[in-house]
C-alpha positions in Angstrom: 51.1 128.3 137.6 54.6 126.9 137.6 57.7 128.5 136.1 60.1 126.1 134.4 63.7 127.0 135.0 66.5 125.8 132.8 68.9 123.2 134.2 71.7 125.8 134.0 69.8 128.2 136.2 69.5 125.7 139.0 72.9 124.0 138.4 74.5 126.5 140.8 72.1 125.6 143.6 74.2 123.7 146.2 73.2 122.2 149.5 70.0 122.6 151.5 70.8 126.3 152.2 71.1 127.0 148.5 67.8 125.3 147.8 66.2 127.3 150.6 67.5 130.5 149.1 66.3 129.5 145.7 62.9 128.5 146.9 62.4 131.6 149.0 63.3 133.8 146.0 61.2 132.0 143.4 58.2 130.6 145.2 55.6 131.5 147.8 54.6 129.3 150.7 57.9 128.8 152.6 58.5 132.3 153.9 60.2 135.3 152.6 63.8 134.4 153.3 66.1 131.4 153.1 66.1 131.4 157.0 62.3 130.8 156.8 62.5 128.2 154.1 65.3 126.1 155.5 63.5 124.7 158.5 60.4 124.0 156.4 62.5 122.0 153.9 64.0 120.0 156.8 60.5 119.3 158.2 59.5 118.0 154.8 62.4 115.6 154.8 64.4 117.2 152.0 68.0 116.1 151.9 70.8 117.6 149.9 74.2 116.3 148.7 75.9 119.0 146.7 73.6 120.1 144.0 71.3 117.0 144.1 68.4 116.7 146.4 66.2 113.9 147.6 62.7 113.6 149.1 61.4 110.4 150.4 64.5 108.6 149.1 63.8 109.8 145.5 66.5 111.8 143.8 65.0 115.1 142.4 66.1 118.4 141.0 65.2 121.7 142.5 62.2 122.2 140.2 60.9 118.7 141.0 61.2 119.5 144.8 59.2 122.7 144.3 56.6 120.8 142.3 56.4 118.0 144.8 55.8 120.5 147.6 53.2 122.2 145.5 54.9 125.6 145.8 53.5 128.5 143.8 55.3 131.2 142.0 
């Protein structure tokens, strides 16, 4: 089951640290805190530039990153 989040809810996510905090708060599978999720995101090759993210050279939003990593709510 995936939860869709509005663009305005994820617009405030900035940088890899922000993505790690958002992922750890909303999804299972990457640890219980941003400190747990951050190294996992780096291992998966996620890159951040402001509030845009990329994986494998493809620009993606936060929800798309979560879906690509098959994270569960």
